[in-house]
N, C-alpha and C positions, 0 to 999 in steps of 0.2 A: 504494500500500500504506500503510495507516494505522499509526501507532504503536500498540503493544500494551503494556499494563501487566502486569507479572509480579511476584509475590512470590517471590524466589529463596531466601531463607533466613530462618528465624525461630527464635529460641531465646534462652536466658538466658546461655549461655557467654560469656565475655569481657566481660560487662557491656554487652551490645548495647543500643542505644537502641530497638530494635524490629526488625522484619523489614527485610531489604534489599529495597527496592521500586524497580523500574526500569521504564522504558518502552523496548521494543525499537524501535530506529530503523529507518527504511525500508530501509537496506542489509542488515538482518538480522544484522549482525555486531557492531554497537555498541549500547550501551544508555546511557540517561541516567537518573541517579537522580531520582526524583520526590519524595523527601524526604531530609533529612539522614540519614546513617548514622554512628553513633558506636560505637567499641570502646574498651575499656580493656585495655591490655597487662598482662602479669604484673607489671611494674614500677610499675603504677598510672598510666601515661601515658594520657591521653585523646586519641584521634585522631578528628576529626570530618570526614567527607567531605561536602561541602555538596550540597544538592539542585542539580541542573543539571549536575553533573560527569558527563562521558562516559567510558566505559570499554569496552574490548574483552575484559574479564575476563582470563583467562590467554592471553598471546600465544604460542600453541603453533603451530608449523608444521603445516599440514594433514596431512602425512605421518604425524604422530604422534598424531592425534586418536583413533585406536582405543584407545590406551593412556592418553593424557591429553587429553581434549577441552577446549576453551576454558572450559567452565563445569562446575561440579560442587560437591561439598561444600566445596571450597576457594574458591568464588566470592567470599565476603566478604573473604577474605585477599587475593585478587587485586585487588579493587576498592581496598582500602586501599593495597596496594603500588603500583598504578597512580597513585593520588593522591599518595603520597609521592614517587614518581619525577617526576610532573608538576610538583609544587610545589617540590621540593628542600628541604622543611622539615627533613629530617634527611639525614645522609650516605647515600650509596648502600649501603655495608655495613650501616648501621643499618636502612635500609628493607628490605634483604634478610633481616636477622635478624627483623624484625617479621613479615614474610611467613612465615618458617619457624615462628615462635612461634604465630601465628594459625592456621596450618594444623594444627599439633599440637593446639591447643585445640579445633579444629573436628572432630577425629577423623579427619583424613586419614591413611591408612595410611603407616607409616614409609617404605616403599620409594617411594611416590609423592611424599611430602614431599621426600625426598632428591633425586629426579630434578628436581623443580620448583625446589628451592632451588639446586642446582648449575647448572641451566640459566640462572637469572637471574644467578648469580655469574659465569658464563662469558660469557654473551651480553647481559646487561642493560645493559652499557655503551653499546650503540648507542642504546637508548631514553633512557638517562640523558643522554648527550651531546646528543641531539636536543632534549630538554627544556631543557637549559642554554642551547643555542644560541637557541631560541625566546625565552627570558628576555632574553638580551642584545639580540636584535633588537627586542623590544618595550619596552626600557628607555629 
């Protein structure tokens, strides 16, 4: 199965650098950015996710996909959140607040934003700790 290139989001909200462009990897669940993706937060902070970064978008257990699938209007926010968790460039609470802010700016309904935000607040420590462990192993 060959990689497939997709444009998942395009718009001017959040000072986007352009559309979120990814190639879907052969496993069908992960994507790699084919070009850098940049957003500006409400506080004016620029976050740039580099080309080549791999994401699974929103890490939602399959049981809940009917309500919150792994990709949707919130995909750009999920990619930025994955990147912040992976790199540890900000604290975990700060990464989760950026996720919530970006989802709001992208027009994700309040009920869905709240579910997704509280899911990362309650369960995101697993991914956060795994990323910090990888950092120490590769240091």
